[in-house]
C-alpha positions as a Markdown table, in Angstrom:
| # | Residue | x | y | z |
|---|---|---|---|---|
| 1 | Met | 6.0 | -62.7 | 30.6 |
| 2 | Ser | 4.7 | -64.2 | 33.8 |
| 3 | Lys | 1.0 | -64.9 | 33.8 |
| 4 | Lys | 0.4 | -64.5 | 37.5 |
| 5 | Met | -3.0 | -63.7 | 38.9 |
| 6 | Leu | -3.6 | -60.0 | 38.8 |
| 7 | Pro | -4.7 | -57.9 | 41.7 |
| 8 | Ser | -8.5 | -57.7 | 42.2 |
| 9 | Asp | -10.3 | -54.8 | 40.2 |
| 10 | Thr | -7.1 | -53.8 | 38.4 |
| 11 | Leu | -6.8 | -53.1 | 34.8 |
| 12 | Thr | -3.2 | -53.9 | 33.5 |
| 13 | Gln | -1.8 | -53.0 | 30.2 |
| 14 | Leu | -0.6 | -56.2 | 28.5 |
| 15 | Pro | 0.2 | -56.6 | 24.7 |
| 16 | Leu | -1.9 | -59.2 | 23.0 |
| 17 | Ser | 1.1 | -60.9 | 21.5 |
| 18 | Asp | 2.7 | -61.6 | 25.0 |
| 19 | Ser | -0.2 | -63.5 | 26.5 |
| 20 | Leu | -2.9 | -66.1 | 26.0 |
| 21 | Gly | -5.4 | -63.2 | 26.4 |
| 22 | Tyr | -6.8 | -64.7 | 29.6 |
| 23 | Thr | -6.0 | -66.2 | 33.0 |
| 24 | Tyr | -7.1 | -69.5 | 34.3 |
| 25 | Pro | -10.5 | -69.4 | 36.2 |
| 26 | Arg | -10.1 | -70.0 | 39.9 |
| 27 | Leu | -12.4 | -70.7 | 42.9 |
| 28 | His | -12.2 | -68.2 | 45.9 |
| 29 | Thr | -13.8 | -69.3 | 49.2 |
| 30 | Gly | -14.5 | -67.5 | 52.4 |
| 31 | Lys | -17.2 | -65.1 | 53.3 |
| 32 | Ser | -17.9 | -64.8 | 49.6 |
| 33 | Trp | -17.6 | -67.7 | 47.2 |
| 34 | Tyr | -16.9 | -67.0 | 43.6 |
| 35 | Val | -15.1 | -68.0 | 40.4 |
| 36 | Asp | -13.1 | -65.4 | 38.5 |
| 37 | Phe | -10.7 | -64.9 | 35.7 |
| 38 | Tyr | -9.2 | -62.1 | 33.6 |
| 39 | Ala | -9.5 | -61.7 | 30.0 |
| 40 | Ile | -8.4 | -58.9 | 27.7 |
| 41 | Asp | -11.0 | -56.4 | 26.8 |
| 42 | Pro | -10.6 | -55.6 | 23.1 |
| 43 | Ala | -11.9 | -52.1 | 23.7 |
| 44 | Thr | -9.0 | -51.1 | 26.0 |
| 45 | Asn | -6.4 | -53.9 | 25.3 |
| 46 | Met | -6.3 | -54.4 | 29.1 |
| 47 | Phe | -7.0 | -57.3 | 31.3 |
| 48 | Arg | -10.5 | -57.0 | 32.8 |
| 49 | Arg | -11.9 | -59.2 | 35.6 |
| 50 | Lys | -14.9 | -61.5 | 35.1 |
| 51 | Lys | -16.6 | -62.8 | 38.3 |
| 52 | Tyr | -19.4 | -65.4 | 39.0 |
| 53 | Cys | -20.8 | -65.4 | 42.5 |
| 54 | Leu | -21.7 | -68.7 | 44.1 |
| 55 | Asn | -23.2 | -67.7 | 47.5 |
| 56 | Arg | -26.7 | -68.2 | 46.2 |
| 57 | Ile | -26.0 | -72.0 | 46.4 |
| 58 | Pro | -26.8 | -73.0 | 50.0 |
| 59 | Ser | -24.4 | -76.1 | 50.3 |
| 60 | Lys | -20.6 | -75.7 | 50.3 |
| 61 | Lys | -20.4 | -79.2 | 48.7 |
| 62 | Leu | -22.7 | -78.1 | 45.9 |
| 63 | Arg | -20.7 | -74.8 | 45.5 |
| 64 | Arg | -17.5 | -76.8 | 44.9 |
| 65 | Glu | -19.3 | -79.0 | 42.5 |
| 66 | Gln | -20.7 | -76.1 | 40.6 |
| 67 | Ala | -17.4 | -74.3 | 40.7 |
| 68 | Thr | -15.6 | -77.3 | 39.3 |
| 69 | Glu | -18.0 | -77.6 | 36.4 |
| 70 | Met | -18.0 | -73.9 | 35.8 |
| 71 | Ile | -14.2 | -73.7 | 35.7 |
| 72 | Thr | -14.0 | -76.6 | 33.2 |
| 73 | Thr | -16.6 | -75.0 | 30.9 |
| 74 | Leu | -15.0 | -71.6 | 31.1 |
| 75 | Leu | -11.6 | -72.9 | 30.4 |
| 76 | Asn | -12.8 | -74.8 | 27.3 |
| 77 | Leu | -14.6 | -71.6 | 26.1 |
| 78 | Leu | -11.5 | -69.5 | 26.6 |
| 79 | Arg | -9.3 | -72.0 | 24.8 |
| 80 | Ser | -11.7 | -72.0 | 21.9 |
| 81 | Gly | -11.4 | -68.3 | 21.5 |
| 82 | Trp | -14.4 | -67.0 | 23.5 |
| 83 | Asn | -14.0 | -63.6 | 25.1 |
| 84 | Pro | -16.6 | -62.3 | 27.6 |
| 85 | Trp | -15.9 | -58.7 | 26.6 |
| 86 | Gln | -16.2 | -58.9 | 22.9 |
| 87 | Leu | -19.2 | -56.9 | 21.5 |
| 88 | Phe | -19.6 | -58.9 | 18.3 |
| 89 | Ile | -20.7 | -62.4 | 17.5 |
| 90 | Val | -17.9 | -64.9 | 17.5 |
| 91 | Asp | -19.4 | -67.2 | 14.9 |
| 92 | Asp | -19.9 | -65.0 | 11.7 |
| 93 | Ser | -22.3 | -67.5 | 10.2 |
| 94 | Ser | -25.9 | -66.5 | 10.9 |
| 95 | Thr | -28.4 | -68.8 | 12.7 |
| 96 | Leu | -32.1 | -68.7 | 11.8 |
| 97 | Leu | -34.3 | -67.8 | 14.7 |
| 98 | Lys | -36.6 | -70.6 | 13.9 |
| 99 | Asn | -33.8 | -73.1 | 14.0 |
| 100 | Ala | -32.5 | -71.6 | 17.3 |
| 101 | Phe | -35.9 | -71.8 | 18.8 |
| 102 | Asp | -36.3 | -75.5 | 17.7 |
| 103 | Leu | -32.9 | -76.4 | 19.3 |
| 104 | Tyr | -34.0 | -74.8 | 22.5 |
| 105 | Lys | -37.2 | -76.8 | 22.5 |
| 106 | Glu | -35.3 | -80.0 | 22.2 |
| 107 | His | -32.9 | -78.9 | 25.0 |
| 108 | Ile | -35.7 | -78.2 | 27.5 |
| 109 | Lys | -37.5 | -81.4 | 26.7 |
| 110 | Arg | -34.5 | -83.4 | 27.8 |
| 111 | Gln | -33.7 | -81.2 | 30.8 |
| 112 | Leu | -36.9 | -80.1 | 32.6 |
| 113 | Lys | -39.9 | -81.6 | 34.1 |
| 114 | Glu | -43.2 | -81.9 | 32.3 |
| 115 | Arg | -44.8 | -79.0 | 33.9 |
| 116 | Ser | -41.7 | -76.8 | 33.5 |
| 117 | Ile | -41.5 | -77.9 | 29.8 |
| 118 | Thr | -45.1 | -76.8 | 29.2 |
| 119 | Thr | -44.5 | -73.4 | 30.9 |
| 120 | Asn | -41.3 | -72.8 | 28.8 |
| 121 | Leu | -42.9 | -73.8 | 25.6 |
| 122 | Ser | -45.9 | -71.5 | 26.3 |
| 123 | Phe | -43.5 | -68.6 | 27.0 |
| 124 | Leu | -41.5 | -69.4 | 23.8 |
| 125 | His | -44.7 | -69.7 | 21.7 |
| 126 | Leu | -46.0 | -66.2 | 22.8 |
| 127 | Phe | -42.6 | -64.6 | 22.2 |
| 128 | Ser | -42.3 | -66.2 | 18.8 |
| 129 | Asp | -45.8 | -65.2 | 17.8 |
| 130 | Tyr | -45.0 | -61.6 | 18.9 |
| 131 | Leu | -41.8 | -61.6 | 16.7 |
| 132 | Ser | -43.7 | -62.9 | 13.7 |
| 133 | Arg | -46.1 | -59.9 | 13.9 |
| 134 | Gln | -43.2 | -57.3 | 13.8 |
| 135 | Arg | -42.4 | -55.5 | 10.5 |
| 136 | Pro | -39.8 | -56.4 | 9.4 |
| 137 | Ala | -40.0 | -59.6 | 11.4 |
| 138 | Pro | -36.6 | -60.7 | 12.9 |
| 139 | Thr | -35.2 | -63.8 | 11.3 |
| 140 | Asp | -31.7 | -64.2 | 12.8 |
| 141 | Val | -30.7 | -64.9 | 16.4 |
| 142 | Arg | -28.6 | -61.7 | 16.3 |
| 143 | His | -31.8 | -59.7 | 15.9 |
| 144 | Leu | -32.6 | -60.4 | 19.6 |
| 145 | Thr | -31.4 | -57.1 | 20.9 |
| 146 | Thr | -31.9 | -55.4 | 24.3 |
| 147 | Ala | -34.2 | -52.8 | 22.5 |
| 148 | Leu | -36.3 | -55.6 | 20.9 |
| 149 | Ile | -36.8 | -57.6 | 24.1 |
| 150 | Thr | -37.5 | -54.4 | 26.1 |
| 151 | Lys | -40.2 | -53.5 | 23.5 |
| 152 | Tyr | -41.7 | -56.9 | 24.0 |
| 153 | Leu | -41.8 | -56.6 | 27.7 |
| 154 | Asp | -43.3 | -53.2 | 27.5 |
| 155 | His | -46.0 | -54.7 | 25.3 |
| 156 | Leu | -46.8 | -57.2 | 27.9 |
| 157 | Tyr | -46.9 | -54.8 | 30.8 |
| 158 | Leu | -48.3 | -51.7 | 29.2 |
| 159 | Lys | -50.7 | -53.1 | 26.5 |
| 160 | Lys | -51.5 | -56.5 | 27.8 |
| 161 | His | -51.7 | -55.2 | 31.4 |
| 162 | Val | -49.9 | -58.2 | 32.9 |
| 163 | Ser | -48.7 | -57.7 | 36.5 |
| 164 | Ala | -45.2 | -56.8 | 37.4 |
| 165 | Arg | -44.6 | -60.2 | 38.7 |
| 166 | Thr | -45.7 | -61.8 | 35.4 |
| 167 | Arg | -43.6 | -59.4 | 33.4 |
| 168 | Asn | -40.6 | -60.3 | 35.5 |
| 169 | Asn | -41.3 | -64.0 | 34.9 |
| 170 | Tyr | -41.3 | -63.3 | 31.2 |
| 171 | Arg | -37.9 | -61.5 | 31.6 |
| 172 | Gly | -36.6 | -64.5 | 33.5 |
| 173 | Phe | -37.5 | -66.8 | 30.7 |
| 174 | Leu | -36.0 | -64.6 | 28.1 |
| 175 | Ser | -32.8 | -64.3 | 30.0 |
| 176 | Thr | -32.6 | -68.1 | 30.3 |
| 177 | Leu | -33.3 | -68.4 | 26.5 |
| 178 | Cys | -30.7 | -65.9 | 25.5 |
| 179 | Glu | -28.1 | -67.4 | 27.9 |
| 180 | Phe | -28.7 | -70.7 | 26.1 |
| 181 | Phe | -27.9 | -69.0 | 22.8 |
| 182 | Val | -24.8 | -67.5 | 24.3 |
| 183 | Ser | -23.6 | -70.9 | 25.5 |
| 184 | Arg | -24.0 | -72.1 | 21.9 |
| 185 | Lys | -22.1 | -69.1 | 20.5 |
| 186 | Met | -25.1 | -67.9 | 18.7 |
| 187 | Leu | -24.9 | -64.6 | 20.7 |
| 188 | Glu | -21.8 | -63.1 | 22.3 |
| 189 | Ser | -23.6 | -61.6 | 25.3 |
| 190 | Asn | -27.1 | -61.8 | 26.9 |
| 191 | Pro | -29.2 | -58.9 | 25.7 |
| 192 | Val | -31.6 | -59.3 | 28.8 |
| 193 | Asp | -28.9 | -58.5 | 31.3 |
| 194 | Pro | -29.4 | -54.6 | 31.1 |
| 195 | Ile | -33.2 | -54.9 | 31.5 |
| 196 | Lys | -34.1 | -54.3 | 35.2 |
| 197 | Leu | -36.8 | -56.1 | 37.2 |
| 198 | Leu | -39.9 | -54.2 | 38.0 |
| 199 | Lys | -40.8 | -53.7 | 41.6 |
| 200 | Glu | -43.6 | -56.2 | 42.5 |
| 201 | Thr | -46.6 | -55.4 | 44.6 |
| 202 | Glu | -47.3 | -57.6 | 47.6 |
| 203 | Lys | -49.0 | -60.8 | 46.8 |
| 204 | Lys | -52.8 | -60.8 | 47.0 |
| 205 | Arg | -53.0 | -64.1 | 49.0 |
| 206 | Gln | -53.4 | -63.5 | 52.7 |
| 207 | Pro | -52.9 | -65.8 | 55.7 |
| 208 | Leu | -55.9 | -66.9 | 57.7 |
| 209 | Thr | -56.5 | -65.3 | 61.1 |
| 210 | Lys | -56.6 | -67.6 | 64.2 |
| 211 | Ser | -60.4 | -67.3 | 64.4 |
| 212 | Met | -60.8 | -68.3 | 60.8 |
| 213 | Leu | -58.5 | -71.4 | 61.5 |
| 214 | Lys | -60.5 | -72.3 | 64.5 |
| 215 | Arg | -63.8 | -72.1 | 62.5 |
| 216 | Leu | -62.2 | -74.2 | 59.7 |
| 217 | Asn | -61.0 | -76.8 | 62.2 |
| 218 | Asp | -64.4 | -77.1 | 63.9 |
| 219 | Tyr | -66.3 | -77.4 | 60.6 |
| 220 | Leu | -64.1 | -79.9 | 59.0 |
| 221 | Ser | -63.8 | -82.0 | 62.1 |
| 222 | Glu | -67.5 | -82.6 | 61.9 |
| 223 | His | -68.2 | -82.7 | 58.2 |
| 224 | Asp | -65.0 | -83.7 | 56.2 |
| 225 | Arg | -62.0 | -85.1 | 58.1 |
| 226 | Trp | -60.1 | -86.1 | 54.9 |
| 227 | Met | -60.2 | -82.4 | 53.8 |
| 228 | Leu | -59.1 | -81.6 | 57.4 |
| 229 | Leu | -56.1 | -83.8 | 56.8 |
| 230 | Ala | -55.2 | -82.0 | 53.6 |
| 231 | Cys | -55.5 | -78.6 | 55.4 |
| 232 | Arg | -53.5 | -79.8 | 58.4 |
| 233 | Leu | -50.8 | -81.1 | 56.0 |
| 234 | Glu | -50.6 | -77.7 | 54.4 |
| 235 | Tyr | -50.7 | -75.8 | 57.6 |
| 236 | Tyr | -48.2 | -77.9 | 59.5 |
| 237 | Thr | -45.8 | -79.2 | 56.9 |
| 238 | Phe | -45.9 | -76.3 | 54.3 |
| 239 | Ile | -45.8 | -78.8 | 51.5 |
| 240 | Arg | -47.0 | -77.3 | 48.2 |
| 241 | Pro | -50.4 | -78.4 | 47.0 |
| 242 | Gly | -48.9 | -79.7 | 43.8 |
| 243 | Glu | -46.5 | -81.9 | 45.8 |
| 244 | Leu | -49.2 | -82.8 | 48.3 |
| 245 | Arg | -51.4 | -84.5 | 45.8 |
| 246 | Gln | -48.4 | -86.6 | 44.8 |
| 247 | Leu | -47.4 | -87.8 | 48.1 |
| 248 | Lys | -47.7 | -91.6 | 48.8 |
| 249 | Ile | -48.4 | -93.3 | 52.1 |
| 250 | Asn | -44.8 | -94.8 | 51.9 |
| 251 | Asp | -43.4 | -91.2 | 52.1 |
| 252 | Ile | -44.5 | -91.0 | 55.7 |
| 253 | Asn | -42.1 | -92.3 | 58.4 |
| 254 | Ile | -44.1 | -92.7 | 61.6 |
| 255 | Met | -41.1 | -93.8 | 63.7 |
| 256 | Glu | -39.1 | -90.7 | 62.8 |
| 257 | Met | -42.0 | -88.4 | 62.5 |
| 258 | Lys | -41.2 | -87.1 | 59.1 |
| 259 | Ile | -42.4 | -87.0 | 55.5 |
| 260 | His | -40.0 | -87.3 | 52.6 |
| 261 | Val | -40.7 | -85.0 | 49.7 |
| 262 | Asn | -39.0 | -86.6 | 46.8 |
| 263 | Gly | -37.2 | -84.4 | 44.3 |
| 264 | Gln | -39.1 | -86.0 | 41.5 |
| 265 | Ile | -42.4 | -84.4 | 42.8 |
| 266 | Ala | -40.9 | -81.2 | 44.3 |
| 267 | Lys | -41.3 | -78.1 | 42.3 |
| 268 | Asn | -37.6 | -77.3 | 42.6 |
| 269 | Gly | -36.4 | -80.8 | 42.0 |
| 270 | Arg | -34.8 | -81.2 | 45.4 |
| 271 | Ser | -35.5 | -83.9 | 48.0 |
| 272 | Met | -36.2 | -82.9 | 51.6 |
| 273 | Asn | -37.6 | -84.1 | 54.8 |
| 274 | Val | -40.2 | -82.2 | 56.8 |
| 275 | Ala | -41.5 | -82.9 | 60.3 |
| 276 | Ile | -44.9 | -84.4 | 60.5 |
| 277 | Asn | -46.9 | -83.0 | 63.4 |
| 278 | Arg | -48.4 | -85.2 | 66.1 |
| 279 | Glu | -51.8 | -83.6 | 65.3 |
| 280 | Ile | -51.5 | -85.0 | 61.7 |
| 281 | Ile | -50.3 | -88.5 | 62.7 |
| 282 | Thr | -53.2 | -88.8 | 65.2 |
| 283 | Leu | -55.7 | -87.8 | 62.5 |
| 284 | Met | -54.1 | -90.2 | 60.0 |
| 285 | Ile | -54.5 | -93.1 | 62.4 |
| 286 | Asp | -58.1 | -92.2 | 63.2 |
| 287 | Leu | -58.9 | -92.1 | 59.4 |
| 288 | Gly | -57.3 | -95.6 | 58.9 |
| 289 | Leu | -54.7 | -94.2 | 56.4 |
| 290 | Phe | -52.2 | -96.7 | 57.2 |
| 291 | Asn | -54.6 | -99.6 | 56.5 |
| 292 | Tyr | -54.2 | -98.8 | 52.7 |
| 293 | Pro | -51.3 | -100.1 | 50.7 |
| 294 | Gly | -48.2 | -98.0 | 51.0 |
| 295 | Asn | -47.9 | -97.5 | 47.3 |
| 296 | Met | -51.2 | -95.5 | 47.2 |
| 297 | Tyr | -51.3 | -91.8 | 46.9 |
| 298 | Ile | -52.7 | -90.2 | 50.1 |
| 299 | Phe | -55.2 | -88.1 | 48.1 |
| 300 | Gly | -57.1 | -89.5 | 45.1 |
| 301 | Ser | -60.0 | -87.9 | 43.3 |
| 302 | Asp | -62.4 | -88.1 | 46.2 |
| 303 | Leu | -59.8 | -87.1 | 48.8 |
| 304 | Arg | -59.3 | -90.7 | 49.7 |
| 305 | Pro | -56.2 | -92.9 | 49.1 |
| 306 | Ser | -55.9 | -94.1 | 45.5 |
| 307 | Leu | -53.5 | -95.7 | 43.1 |
| 308 | Thr | -53.8 | -92.6 | 40.9 |
| 309 | Pro | -53.2 | -89.0 | 42.2 |
| 310 | Ala | -55.8 | -86.4 | 42.5 |
| 311 | Asp | -56.0 | -83.9 | 39.7 |
| 312 | Lys | -54.4 | -80.5 | 40.1 |
| 313 | Asn | -57.6 | -78.8 | 40.8 |
| 314 | Leu | -58.8 | -80.9 | 43.7 |
| 315 | Phe | -57.6 | -78.8 | 46.6 |
| 316 | Pro | -58.7 | -75.4 | 45.1 |
| 317 | Arg | -62.1 | -76.9 | 44.1 |
| 318 | Glu | -62.7 | -78.3 | 47.6 |
| 319 | Trp | -61.3 | -75.2 | 49.2 |
| 320 | Gly | -63.6 | -73.0 | 47.1 |
| 321 | Lys | -66.7 | -74.8 | 48.5 |
| 322 | Ile | -65.5 | -74.0 | 52.1 |
| 323 | Arg | -64.6 | -70.3 | 51.2 |
| 324 | Asp | -68.1 | -69.9 | 49.7 |
| 325 | Lys | -69.7 | -71.3 | 52.8 |
| 326 | Phe | -67.9 | -69.0 | 55.1 |
| 327 | Cys | -68.2 | -66.0 | 52.7 |
| 328 | Trp | -64.4 | -65.5 | 52.9 |
| 329 | Ala | -62.7 | -63.3 | 50.3 |
| 330 | Lys | -60.7 | -64.7 | 47.4 |
| 331 | Cys | -57.5 | -63.6 | 48.9 |
| 332 | Tyr | -57.9 | -66.5 | 51.4 |
| 333 | Gln | -56.8 | -69.6 | 49.4 |
| 334 | Phe | -55.9 | -73.1 | 50.2 |
| 335 | Tyr | -52.2 | -72.1 | 49.9 |
| 336 | Ser | -52.9 | -69.5 | 52.6 |
| 337 | Leu | -52.7 | -72.3 | 55.1 |
| 338 | Lys | -49.0 | -72.5 | 54.4 |
| 339 | Asp | -48.6 | -68.8 | 55.1 |
| 340 | Ser | -50.7 | -69.1 | 58.3 |
| 341 | Gly | -48.6 | -72.1 | 59.4 |
| 342 | Ile | -45.2 | -70.4 | 58.8 |
| 343 | Arg | -46.4 | -67.4 | 60.8 |
| 344 | Asp | -47.7 | -69.4 | 63.8 |
| 345 | Leu | -44.7 | -71.7 | 63.9 |
| 346 | Ala | -42.3 | -68.8 | 63.8 |
| 347 | Asn | -44.2 | -66.9 | 66.5 |
| 348 | Ser | -44.3 | -70.0 | 68.6 |
| 349 | Val | -40.8 | -71.6 | 68.4 |
| 350 | Gly | -38.7 | -69.2 | 66.3 |
| 351 | Ile | -37.9 | -68.3 | 62.7 |
| 352 | Val | -35.1 | -70.8 | 62.4 |
| 353 | Val | -37.4 | -73.8 | 63.0 |
| 354 | Ala | -40.0 | -72.3 | 60.7 |
| 355 | Arg | -37.3 | -71.7 | 58.0 |
| 356 | Asp | -36.2 | -75.3 | 58.1 |
| 357 | Gln | -39.7 | -76.7 | 58.2 |
| 358 | Ala | -40.6 | -74.6 | 55.1 |
| 359 | Arg | -37.5 | -75.8 | 53.3 |
| 360 | His | -36.1 | -72.3 | 53.1 |
| 361 | Ser | -32.3 | -72.0 | 52.8 |
| 362 | Asp | -32.4 | -68.4 | 53.9 |
| 363 | Ile | -34.8 | -66.6 | 56.2 |
| 364 | Ser | -35.4 | -63.7 | 53.7 |
| 365 | Thr | -35.9 | -66.0 | 50.8 |
| 366 | Thr | -38.8 | -68.4 | 50.1 |
| 367 | Asn | -37.6 | -70.0 | 46.8 |
| 368 | Arg | -34.2 | -71.5 | 47.8 |
| 369 | Tyr | -34.6 | -74.9 | 49.4 |
| 370 | Leu | -32.3 | -77.3 | 51.2 |
| 371 | Gln | -31.6 | -80.8 | 49.9 |
| 372 | Gly | -31.1 | -84.2 | 51.2 |
| 373 | Arg | -33.0 | -87.3 | 52.4 |
| 374 | Asp | -31.1 | -87.3 | 55.7 |
| 375 | Thr | -31.8 | -83.8 | 56.6 |
| 376 | Pro | -32.8 | -83.7 | 60.3 |
| 377 | Val | -36.3 | -82.6 | 61.5 |
| 378 | His | -36.9 | -80.5 | 64.6 |
| 379 | Asp | -38.7 | -81.9 | 67.7 |
| 380 | Ala | -40.2 | -78.4 | 68.1 |
| 381 | Ala | -42.0 | -78.7 | 64.8 |
| 382 | Ile | -43.2 | -82.3 | 65.7 |
| 383 | Asn | -44.7 | -81.2 | 69.0 |
| 384 | Phe | -45.9 | -77.7 | 67.9 |
| 385 | Lys | -49.7 | -77.3 | 68.7 |
| 386 | Gly | -51.2 | -74.9 | 66.3 |
| 387 | Val | -54.8 | -73.6 | 65.9 |
| 388 | Leu | -55.9 | -76.0 | 63.1 |
């Protein structure tokens, strides 16, 4: 029998003995990019379509690379007997939960950045501790059911009173953990998939008003111009505080008026250029920043260039002093300068320029970033005159 691609969203009766039981995964491009294939659903003995969307990946080049890797992986899995619709574990041999967790620890230590490793290990430790206190305590990977994970998330949200955002972060971690077990054939399907995200309340952090920015600028111009530089970098470039403290003088290109945020220090691991405003360059020259060796970090422990980066609490600590002096509410944070800058740049020159300067791949999304050392910067962002 011919194994031609079946029509979309169609279930076709097909005897198991007359087919491989699946069709080859294929990439589809156009308005919607996705990889799909058909596999026989044992419950109906019919072909059923499995689809993986790729539109979340901003670059077409990266989509093709991801699709190629995905197709190879899927085809190997299908040839080995994997079926996305089976409700039981392919491997009948049990896997101890402790051993599975140890394997995941080794995996993330090789794959993730130090900060991400710490976060994931913390999530795993708390989840493992919760499981150990259950009676009876689960001991096998197959005990990680939707019901058990839902109970854990309810425990966090209803008894530990974590926020909806934090609860959703735990759900995200557990989904990644279980997906890892699925890829290792310890689980047949991800038990987290049916669990919905909770609606999150608006973030407590608020942007500064124009009068607050003016007051901040006037005060720091007189009393602490290095802190003014940090504030202007946050306001004009939208570089995260964690990235800001790891920037080196060599990352600044005066001729092209841009700062390169290397993927090794970026939170999302992606390299990107951002426009450096003339207001910042002028201040840097006045402070004598470029008289220091280029391999120095812009901000050390005392907000001056140093061979060692500032600790992660430097900016919040210095900002706290300013906030206390002005009697500002805690919702106004150092990171609020980024919110304020995006707002002011968008209002001044348009949302597209603000999106690119903020390294957003989509106007409605703040956590998907563009990539590439040669990404152009906008003249409008370089010449933009803000309040700070």
